C-alpha positions in Angstrom: 105.8 149.7 86.7 102.7 148.0 85.2 104.8 145.3 83.6 106.6 144.5 86.9 103.3 144.1 88.7 102.0 141.7 86.0 105.2 139.6 86.2 105.0 139.5 90.0 101.3 138.3 89.7 102.3 135.5 87.4 105.0 134.3 89.8 102.7 134.2 92.8 99.8 132.4 91.0 101.9 129.7 89.3 101.7 126.3 90.9 104.8 124.1 91.2 105.2 120.7 92.7 108.0 119.8 95.0 109.2 116.4 96.1 110.8 115.9 99.5 112.1 112.6 100.7 112.9 112.1 104.3 114.4 108.8 105.5 114.7 108.0 109.2 116.4 104.7 110.0 116.6 105.3 113.7 114.8 107.4 116.2 116.4 108.0 119.6 114.6 109.3 122.6 116.0 110.3 126.0 113.6 109.5 128.9 113.9 109.3 132.7 110.9 107.7 134.2 111.8 108.6 137.8 112.0 112.3 137.1 108.5 112.6 135.8 106.4 109.5 135.8 103.2 111.2 134.6 104.7 112.6 131.4 107.0 109.6 130.4 105.2 107.7 127.7 104.5 104.0 128.2 103.8 103.5 124.5 105.4 105.1 121.4 103.7 104.9 118.0 105.6 105.9 114.8 103.5 106.8 111.8 104.4 107.7 108.3 102.6 109.2 105.3 102.5 112.3 103.0 100.1 114.2 105.2 97.9 114.0 108.3 95.1 112.5 106.3 96.9 109.3 105.4 99.3 108.4 108.2 99.9 104.7 108.7 101.4 103.2 111.8 104.7 101.5 111.0 106.0 100.7 114.5 104.7 100.5 118.0 106.9 100.1 121.1 105.8 99.4 124.6 108.1 101.0 127.2 108.4 99.8 130.9 109.8 102.6 133.1 112.3 103.8 130.5 115.6 105.3 131.7 118.2 106.8 129.4 118.4 106.6 125.7 115.7 104.5 123.9 116.6 103.4 120.4 113.8 102.7 117.9 115.1 101.2 114.7 112.8 101.7 111.7 114.9 99.7 109.2 114.6 96.4 111.0 118.3 96.3 111.8 119.7 97.9 114.9 122.5 100.2 113.7 124.1 100.7 117.1 
């Protein structure tokens, strides 16, 4: 019993680094301006980073009364 607790303690206190890579080439939003004008955004800002402390804006889009699907390409090429 004592050995099992020591082993468990070692597992919980050991630090391991993990790497996750997420790539988004396209963000698609569905908006209907006429249904709710007050909550439909007029500007969308896309930011990227590895935490809240270092987010950098990579794209900003101004929207004028959006209706339907809004495609935001992050690769520079529209994949539609």
